[in-house]
C-alpha positions as CSV (number, residue, x, y, z in Angstrom):
1,M,-8.6,20.2,13.6
2,T,-12.8,19.7,13.9
3,Q,-14.3,19.0,17.5
4,D,-14.6,15.3,16.8
5,R,-11.2,14.8,16.7
6,C,-10.4,16.7,20.1
7,P,-11.0,14.8,22.9
8,K,-12.6,15.4,25.5
9,W,-11.0,15.0,28.5
10,S,-7.9,17.3,26.7
11,G,-10.0,20.3,27.4
12,M,-9.5,21.6,23.5
13,N,-12.8,20.9,22.8
14,C,-14.2,23.7,25.0
15,L,-12.3,26.4,22.4
16,F,-14.8,25.4,19.8
17,F,-17.5,27.2,21.3
18,Y,-16.2,30.1,19.2
19,S,-16.2,30.0,15.8
20,S,-13.2,32.9,15.2
21,V,-10.9,29.9,17.0
22,D,-9.5,26.9,15.6
23,I,-7.3,24.5,17.0
24,D,-4.2,23.4,14.0
25,T,-2.3,21.1,16.7
26,F,-1.8,20.2,20.2
27,I,-0.6,18.1,22.6
28,V,-1.4,17.8,26.3
29,M,2.1,16.9,27.8
30,P,2.2,15.2,32.1
31,N,2.5,19.3,33.2
32,H,1.9,21.7,30.8
33,I,0.6,21.9,27.0
34,H,1.5,22.9,23.6
35,V,-1.5,24.3,20.9
36,I,-1.7,26.1,17.8
37,I,-3.8,28.5,18.2
38,V,-5.6,30.1,15.1
39,L,-8.0,33.3,14.9
40,T,-9.6,32.3,12.1
41,R,-12.1,35.9,11.9
42,P,-10.2,38.6,13.7
43,E,-11.8,40.7,11.4
44,I,-15.0,40.0,13.1
45,S,-14.0,38.8,16.7
46,S,-13.7,40.2,19.7
47,M,-11.5,38.1,20.8
48,S,-7.8,38.6,21.6
49,L,-5.5,36.0,22.4
50,P,-5.2,36.9,25.9
51,D,-9.2,36.0,25.8
52,V,-8.4,32.6,24.5
53,V,-6.2,31.4,26.9
54,H,-7.7,33.3,29.7
55,R,-10.9,31.6,28.8
56,F,-9.5,27.9,28.2
57,K,-7.6,28.3,31.7
58,T,-11.3,29.1,33.0
59,M,-13.2,25.9,31.7
60,T,-10.7,23.5,32.0
61,T,-10.2,24.5,35.7
62,K,-13.9,24.2,35.8
63,R,-14.4,21.0,34.7
64,Y,-11.0,19.6,36.8
65,V,-13.2,21.0,39.8
66,D,-15.7,18.6,38.9
67,G,-14.3,15.9,38.4
68,V,-12.3,16.7,41.6
69,K,-16.3,16.6,43.8
70,Q,-18.2,14.5,41.1
71,M,-14.8,11.6,40.1
72,N,-12.8,11.0,42.9
73,W,-9.9,13.0,40.6
74,Q,-6.7,14.4,41.9
75,P,-6.9,17.6,43.9
76,F,-4.6,20.3,43.3
77,D,-3.0,22.7,45.3
78,G,-3.2,26.1,44.4
79,K,-3.6,27.1,41.4
80,L,-4.6,24.9,38.2
81,W,-2.3,27.1,35.4
82,Q,0.5,29.2,35.8
83,R,0.1,33.0,35.4
84,N,1.1,33.0,32.4
85,Y,1.7,31.8,29.1
86,Y,3.9,31.6,25.6
87,E,3.3,33.0,22.3
88,H,4.6,33.5,19.4
89,V,3.3,34.6,16.1
90,I,3.7,32.2,13.4
91,R,4.8,34.0,10.3
92,N,4.8,31.7,7.8
93,E,4.6,28.0,6.6
94,D,7.6,26.6,7.5
95,E,7.5,28.0,10.9
96,L,4.1,26.6,11.5
97,N,5.8,23.7,9.8
98,S,8.2,23.5,12.5
99,I,6.5,23.9,15.5
100,R,4.2,21.3,14.1
101,E,6.8,19.5,14.3
102,Y,8.1,20.5,17.5
103,I,4.6,19.6,18.8
104,I,3.7,16.4,17.2
105,N,7.9,14.9,18.9
106,N,8.0,16.9,22.9
107,P,6.5,13.7,23.9
108,L,9.4,12.1,23.1
109,Q,11.7,14.2,24.6
110,W,9.6,14.5,27.8
111,E,11.8,11.8,29.3
112,M,14.9,14.5,28.9
113,D,12.5,17.2,29.7
114,Q,13.8,19.8,33.1
115,E,10.3,19.9,33.3
116,N,9.6,16.7,34.1
117,P,10.0,15.9,38.0
118,V,11.7,12.6,37.2
119,V,14.7,14.7,35.7
120,L,17.3,15.3,37.7
């Protein structure tokens, strides 16, 4: 995915500052995100996946805090992001396509998602 196809509000565009990081597919859900992060040149980059996730969380938190202060966005209590994240190494094209499909279709499942606060 190129930077011009990545909406500024999503926070994903902050990862384009790094030449060894690419975003394959992502979706922003009401209380979480799904993203396929590709480390394109690990042999020349010192950035690991934990580094990428940490920088993403740091930059998006900063942007959100700025929005709260400057544009009256709704403030958040505590932390914007949970401490951990789920990571999965994609090993082949079939798995990649399956995960892409899951991400793209995830919003259709939100009404039934256990993470949806409206679901009882």
